[in-house]
C-alpha positions as CSV (number, residue, x, y, z in Angstrom):
1,M,101.9,64.9,151.7
2,D,100.2,66.7,148.8
3,W,102.7,65.4,146.3
4,K,100.4,66.3,143.4
5,G,100.0,69.9,144.5
6,S,103.7,70.3,145.1
7,A,104.5,68.9,141.7
8,V,102.2,71.3,140.0
9,K,103.6,74.2,142.0
10,A,107.2,73.2,141.1
11,H,106.2,72.7,137.5
12,K,104.7,76.2,137.3
13,T,107.9,77.7,138.9
14,I,110.1,76.0,136.4
15,A,107.9,76.7,133.4
16,Y,107.2,80.3,134.1
17,K,110.2,81.8,132.4
18,P,110.1,79.5,129.3
19,A,106.4,80.1,129.0
20,L,106.9,83.9,129.1
21,G,109.4,83.6,126.2
22,I,107.0,81.4,124.2
23,L,104.2,83.9,124.7
24,T,106.5,86.7,123.5
25,G,107.2,84.7,120.3
26,I,103.5,83.8,119.9
27,F,102.3,87.4,120.1
28,L,105.0,88.8,117.8
29,L,104.1,86.1,115.2
30,A,100.4,87.0,115.7
31,I,101.2,90.6,114.7
32,I,102.9,89.7,111.4
33,S,100.3,87.1,110.6
34,R,98.1,89.9,109.1
35,F,100.9,91.4,107.0
36,D,99.5,90.0,103.8
37,S,97.2,93.0,103.5
38,I,99.5,95.6,104.9
39,I,99.6,97.5,101.5
40,S,95.9,98.2,101.5
41,P,96.3,102.0,102.1
42,S,98.6,102.3,99.1
43,V,96.4,100.7,96.4
44,A,95.1,103.9,94.9
45,K,98.7,105.3,94.7
46,I,100.0,102.1,93.1
47,Q,97.2,102.3,90.5
48,A,98.3,105.9,89.7
49,S,101.9,104.8,89.3
50,F,100.8,102.0,86.8
51,P,97.9,103.6,84.9
52,H,98.2,101.1,82.0
53,D,97.6,98.1,84.2
54,D,94.1,96.8,85.0
55,P,92.9,98.2,88.3
56,S,91.7,94.7,89.4
57,K,95.3,93.5,88.8
58,V,96.7,96.2,91.1
59,E,94.1,95.4,93.7
60,S,95.3,91.8,93.7
61,V,98.5,93.0,95.3
62,V,96.5,93.1,98.5
63,S,94.3,90.0,98.0
64,I,96.7,87.5,96.3
65,G,98.5,86.9,99.5
66,A,95.4,85.2,101.0
67,S,95.5,82.8,98.1
68,A,99.1,82.0,98.7
69,A,98.3,81.6,102.4
70,M,95.7,78.9,101.6
71,V,98.4,76.8,99.9
72,S,101.1,77.3,102.6
73,S,98.7,76.5,105.4
74,I,98.0,73.1,104.0
75,I,101.7,72.4,103.1
76,F,103.1,73.4,106.4
77,G,100.2,71.9,108.4
78,K,101.7,68.6,107.2
79,L,105.4,69.7,107.5
80,L,104.8,70.7,111.2
81,E,104.6,67.0,112.0
82,R,108.3,66.7,110.9
83,L,109.8,70.1,111.4
84,S,110.3,71.9,114.7
85,Y,108.3,75.0,115.7
86,K,111.5,77.0,115.6
87,V,112.4,76.0,112.1
88,V,108.9,76.7,110.8
89,G,108.8,80.1,112.6
90,I,112.1,81.1,111.0
91,I,110.9,80.1,107.6
92,S,107.7,82.1,108.0
93,C,109.5,85.2,109.2
94,L,111.9,85.1,106.3
95,C,109.1,84.7,103.8
96,V,107.1,87.6,105.2
97,A,110.3,89.8,105.5
98,C,111.7,89.0,102.0
99,G,108.3,89.3,100.3
100,G,107.7,92.6,102.0
101,L,111.1,94.3,101.8
102,M,112.1,93.3,98.3
103,P,109.7,95.9,96.7
104,L,111.8,98.6,98.3
105,L,114.5,97.5,95.8
106,V,112.5,96.1,92.9
107,H,109.2,97.9,92.0
108,Q,109.2,98.5,88.3
109,S,106.0,96.6,87.5
110,V,102.8,95.3,89.1
111,N,103.9,91.7,88.3
112,Q,106.9,92.1,90.5
113,L,104.7,93.4,93.4
114,L,102.3,90.5,92.9
115,F,105.2,88.0,93.1
116,F,106.5,89.5,96.3
117,A,102.9,89.6,97.7
118,I,102.7,85.9,97.1
119,V,105.9,85.3,99.0
120,A,104.7,87.4,101.9
121,G,101.3,85.7,101.9
122,F,102.9,82.3,101.8
123,G,104.7,83.3,105.1
124,T,101.5,84.6,106.8
125,G,99.7,81.3,105.9
126,I,102.5,79.4,107.7
127,I,102.0,81.5,110.8
128,T,98.2,81.2,110.8
129,T,98.6,77.4,110.8
130,M,101.4,77.3,113.3
131,L,100.0,79.6,116.0
132,P,97.1,77.4,117.3
133,S,99.3,74.3,117.2
134,L,102.1,76.1,119.1
135,A,99.7,77.4,121.7
136,S,98.0,74.1,122.3
137,H,101.4,72.4,122.6
138,F,102.3,74.4,125.7
139,F,99.0,75.5,127.2
140,Q,95.7,73.7,128.0
141,G,92.3,74.3,129.4
142,K,91.3,77.8,130.3
143,E,94.9,79.0,129.7
144,L,94.7,77.8,126.1
145,S,91.2,79.2,125.6
146,G,92.2,82.6,126.9
147,L,95.4,82.6,124.9
148,L,93.6,81.8,121.6
149,G,91.3,84.8,122.4
150,R,94.3,87.1,123.1
151,I,95.9,86.0,119.9
152,I,92.9,87.1,117.9
153,A,92.9,90.4,119.9
154,V,96.6,91.0,119.1
155,Q,96.0,90.1,115.4
156,D,93.1,92.5,114.9
157,G,94.3,95.2,117.3
158,S,97.8,95.4,115.7
159,S,96.3,95.2,112.2
160,M,94.3,98.4,112.8
161,I,97.5,100.2,114.1
162,V,99.7,98.8,111.2
163,L,97.2,99.8,108.5
164,Y,97.0,103.3,110.0
165,L,100.9,103.6,110.0
166,G,100.9,102.3,106.5
167,G,98.6,105.1,105.4
168,L,100.9,107.6,107.1
169,L,104.0,106.2,105.4
170,A,102.3,106.1,102.0
171,V,101.8,109.9,102.1
172,G,105.5,110.2,101.1
173,G,105.1,107.6,98.4
174,W,103.5,104.1,98.2
175,V,106.9,102.4,98.3
176,H,107.5,103.6,101.9
177,N,104.5,101.5,103.0
178,Y,106.7,98.5,102.6
179,W,109.1,99.7,105.3
180,L,106.6,98.2,107.8
181,Y,107.9,94.7,106.8
182,V,111.0,95.5,108.9
183,I,108.9,94.4,111.8
184,A,108.8,90.9,110.3
185,L,112.6,90.9,110.0
186,L,113.0,92.0,113.6
187,T,110.6,89.3,114.8
188,L,113.1,86.7,113.5
189,I,115.3,87.4,116.5
190,P,112.8,86.6,119.3
191,V,111.6,83.6,117.3
192,I,115.1,82.2,117.2
193,I,115.5,82.9,120.9
194,F,112.2,81.9,122.4
195,I,110.4,79.4,120.1
196,P,111.4,75.9,121.1
197,S,112.9,73.2,118.9
198,E,110.0,70.8,119.5
199,R,107.6,69.2,117.1
200,A,103.8,68.7,117.3
201,G,103.1,65.5,119.2
202,D,106.4,65.7,121.2
203,D,106.2,65.7,125.0
204,S,106.7,69.4,126.0
205,E,109.3,70.2,128.7
206,E,107.9,73.6,129.2
207,G,104.2,72.9,128.7
208,Q,101.8,70.7,130.6
209,I,101.5,67.0,130.0
210,R,98.1,66.2,128.5
211,R,96.2,63.3,130.1
212,H,94.4,61.2,127.5
213,R,90.9,60.0,128.3
214,E,90.7,56.2,128.1
215,G,88.4,54.7,125.4
216,V,88.0,57.9,123.5
217,A,89.0,58.2,119.8
218,E,89.0,61.1,117.4
219,H,85.3,61.9,116.5
220,R,85.3,63.0,112.8
221,P,81.7,64.4,112.7
222,S,82.5,66.8,115.6
223,I,85.8,67.8,113.9
224,I,84.0,68.5,110.6
225,L,81.2,70.4,112.3
226,C,83.7,72.6,114.2
227,A,85.5,73.5,111.0
228,S,82.2,74.1,109.2
229,L,81.1,76.6,111.9
230,A,84.5,78.5,111.5
231,F,84.0,78.5,107.8
232,L,80.4,79.9,108.2
233,S,81.7,82.6,110.7
234,I,84.2,84.0,108.2
235,F,81.7,83.5,105.4
236,L,79.2,85.7,107.2
237,D,81.7,88.2,108.5
238,A,83.0,88.8,104.9
239,V,79.7,90.5,104.1
240,I,80.8,93.4,106.2
241,Y,84.1,93.7,104.4
242,N,82.4,93.4,101.0
243,K,79.3,95.4,101.5
244,L,80.0,98.1,104.2
245,A,81.5,100.7,101.8
246,I,78.7,100.1,99.3
247,Y,76.1,100.5,102.1
248,V,77.6,103.7,103.3
249,D,77.7,105.1,99.8
250,T,74.2,103.9,98.8
251,F,72.5,105.6,101.8
252,H,74.8,108.7,101.6
253,L,76.1,108.2,105.2
254,G,79.6,109.5,104.2
255,S,82.6,108.8,102.1
256,S,85.2,106.0,102.2
257,D,86.7,107.3,105.5
258,V,83.3,106.8,107.2
259,A,83.2,103.2,105.9
260,G,86.7,102.7,107.3
261,F,85.7,104.2,110.6
262,A,82.7,101.8,110.8
263,L,84.9,98.9,109.8
264,M,87.1,99.6,112.8
265,F,84.2,98.6,115.0
266,N,84.2,95.2,113.4
267,S,87.9,94.8,114.0
268,G,87.7,96.4,117.5
269,A,85.2,93.7,118.5
270,S,87.9,91.1,118.1
271,V,90.1,92.9,120.6
272,V,87.2,93.1,123.2
273,I,86.0,89.6,122.7
274,G,89.6,88.2,122.6
275,L,90.3,89.6,126.0
276,L,86.9,88.5,127.5
277,I,86.4,85.1,125.9
278,N,86.9,83.1,129.1
279,R,84.4,85.2,131.0
280,I,81.9,84.9,128.2
281,K,82.3,81.1,128.2
282,Q,82.0,81.0,131.9
283,A,78.8,83.1,131.8
284,V,76.9,81.2,129.0
285,G,78.6,77.8,129.0
286,S,77.5,75.5,126.2
287,L,75.5,78.3,124.7
288,T,78.6,80.2,123.6
289,L,78.4,79.3,119.9
290,P,74.6,79.8,119.7
291,L,75.2,83.3,121.3
292,A,77.9,84.0,118.6
293,F,75.4,83.4,115.7
294,M,72.7,85.3,117.5
295,L,75.1,88.3,117.5
296,F,75.5,87.8,113.7
297,A,71.7,87.9,113.4
298,I,71.2,90.9,115.6
299,G,74.1,92.7,113.9
300,S,72.7,92.1,110.4
301,L,69.3,93.3,111.6
302,F,70.8,96.7,112.3
303,F,71.6,97.0,108.6
304,L,68.0,96.3,107.7
305,L,66.6,99.1,109.8
306,P,66.4,102.7,108.6
307,P,70.1,103.5,107.9
308,N,72.2,105.8,110.1
309,L,75.9,105.8,111.1
310,P,75.5,104.8,114.8
311,M,73.4,101.8,113.8
312,V,76.0,100.8,111.2
313,C,78.8,100.9,113.8
314,V,76.8,98.9,116.3
315,G,75.9,96.3,113.7
316,A,79.5,96.0,112.6
317,F,80.6,95.6,116.2
318,L,78.0,92.8,116.9
319,I,78.9,90.9,113.7
320,G,82.6,91.2,114.6
321,S,81.9,90.0,118.1
322,G,80.1,86.9,116.8
323,S,82.9,86.1,114.4
324,S,85.5,86.5,117.1
325,I,83.7,84.2,119.6
326,V,83.5,81.5,116.9
327,M,87.2,81.9,115.9
328,A,88.4,81.8,119.5
329,T,86.2,78.8,120.4
330,C,86.5,76.4,117.4
331,P,90.4,76.0,117.5
332,F,90.2,75.3,121.2
333,M,87.5,72.6,120.7
334,L,89.6,71.1,117.8
335,S,92.7,71.0,120.1
336,N,90.7,68.7,122.3
337,L,89.2,66.6,119.6
338,I,92.4,65.8,117.6
339,E,95.6,63.9,118.6
340,S,98.4,66.4,119.1
341,R,100.5,65.0,116.2
342,H,97.6,65.5,113.8
343,Y,96.5,68.9,115.0
344,P,98.9,71.0,112.8
345,F,97.7,69.4,109.6
346,V,94.0,69.7,110.6
347,M,94.6,73.4,111.4
348,G,96.3,73.8,108.0
349,L,93.1,72.5,106.3
350,Y,91.1,74.6,108.8
351,S,92.9,77.8,107.7
352,A,92.5,77.0,104.1
353,F,88.8,76.2,104.6
354,T,88.1,79.5,106.4
355,S,90.0,81.4,103.7
356,L,87.7,79.8,101.2
357,G,84.7,81.1,103.2
358,F,86.0,84.7,102.8
359,T,86.6,84.4,99.0
360,S,83.3,82.6,98.3
361,S,81.1,84.9,100.3
362,T,80.5,87.6,97.7
363,W,79.5,85.2,94.9
364,F,77.2,83.1,97.1
365,F,75.3,86.0,98.6
366,K,74.9,87.5,95.1
367,F,73.5,84.3,93.8
368,L,71.2,83.8,96.9
369,S,69.9,87.4,96.7
370,G,69.1,86.9,93.0
371,A,67.4,83.6,93.7
372,F,65.0,85.3,96.1
373,G,64.6,88.4,93.9
374,L,66.4,90.7,96.4
375,D,68.7,93.6,95.9
376,P,72.3,92.3,96.2
377,L,73.1,94.8,99.0
378,M,70.2,94.4,101.3
379,G,69.7,90.8,100.2
380,S,73.1,89.9,101.6
381,F,72.2,91.2,105.0
382,S,68.7,89.6,104.9
383,C,70.3,86.2,104.0
384,M,72.9,86.7,106.8
385,L,70.0,87.2,109.2
386,G,68.2,84.1,108.1
387,I,71.3,81.9,108.1
388,S,72.5,83.1,111.5
389,L,69.1,82.5,113.1
390,V,68.8,79.0,111.8
391,V,72.3,78.1,112.8
392,A,71.9,79.6,116.3
393,L,68.7,77.7,116.9
394,L,70.1,74.4,115.6
395,L,73.2,74.7,117.8
396,A,71.1,75.4,120.9
397,V,68.5,72.7,120.2
398,I,71.0,69.9,119.6
399,H,73.3,71.0,122.5
400,F,76.2,71.0,120.1
401,Q,78.9,72.2,122.5
402,R,77.9,69.8,125.3
403,R,77.8,66.8,123.0
404,T,81.1,67.8,121.4
405,E,82.8,68.0,124.8
406,E,81.8,64.3,125.4
407,H,84.2,63.4,122.6
408,Y,87.2,65.4,124.0
409,L,90.3,63.3,124.0
410,F,92.0,65.0,126.9
411,L,91.0,65.7,130.5
């Protein structure tokens, strides 16, 4: 009798409905995980409402949430070892909802908006840390790899839609942009219903039981290298967000709406790659990460050629594709390199580390361009090309992915 096959079939039958509910909770949390920048379309109108405040201070209403997210990702990475996923999910939704909806009632100063942005950003940081841990707790192997890709697709796909809706709401006044945070409040209901009261490291009733490989321990060099590649991915991708509008303006390719249109190709790449990540891994195998950094290199090359809008859009798409491959692959690799009970804390550090990559990118490329006597704009893309090529070649030559898989803790 094929007892093993029967057991797996029975397990799948029993787990199907709970897993469907968990997926619902995961995808809804993924949507609100990008709500720290939801007010971007209203920055100009907020500046007009507070003309005596420093414009940089007003712009911080959008960016300060990312700083708060760095702090909360580390704190709740550790707390996830003690608190259940349900409790952490509820806390995150309440933070995002309260931070986002309070400005509807209290909006007399920029300082108030900054405080509420910190609260909302704190909540999104919790979600960013929680999602990969929650996913790896209930799904493994190709299921987990594909799910992490779909999470990225949902995050970036929904982000484009939400930002567009925010722009429409802001037409009637920037305060109306905050109504979108009602989504975070509504997400609280499915989180309470579907997210289980289990902690990281507990045996999952709904998920699969992970089989530990004998004689294999956590390999810190592989863990550090995986996190470093994710840092580098965000670090390079940030060049697009920091320089694209300047590039479009410098070469007279259009106004800010053209820059926004081109930037959509960068975000859209995440949706495409997120849905196809398993097929990409199946096609190129251990060359997945070298491929990602080659896409960075090719994408940056498009910005160094004679400028025109189609080239800019293709370049943005390729760079976004490279970043998405790395960000879908590294958390999956880490989930197999780290004991389940330690995974949330490591992912908290990972989230903070990648956020640091985004914030440090501008200053590093400015310094590097100056060191080589290059124009800060074109120098950034030239440096991206050089860094990406070196990393891609190194990863391919040392067979990084294949060697890392030898240190996987789980079968």
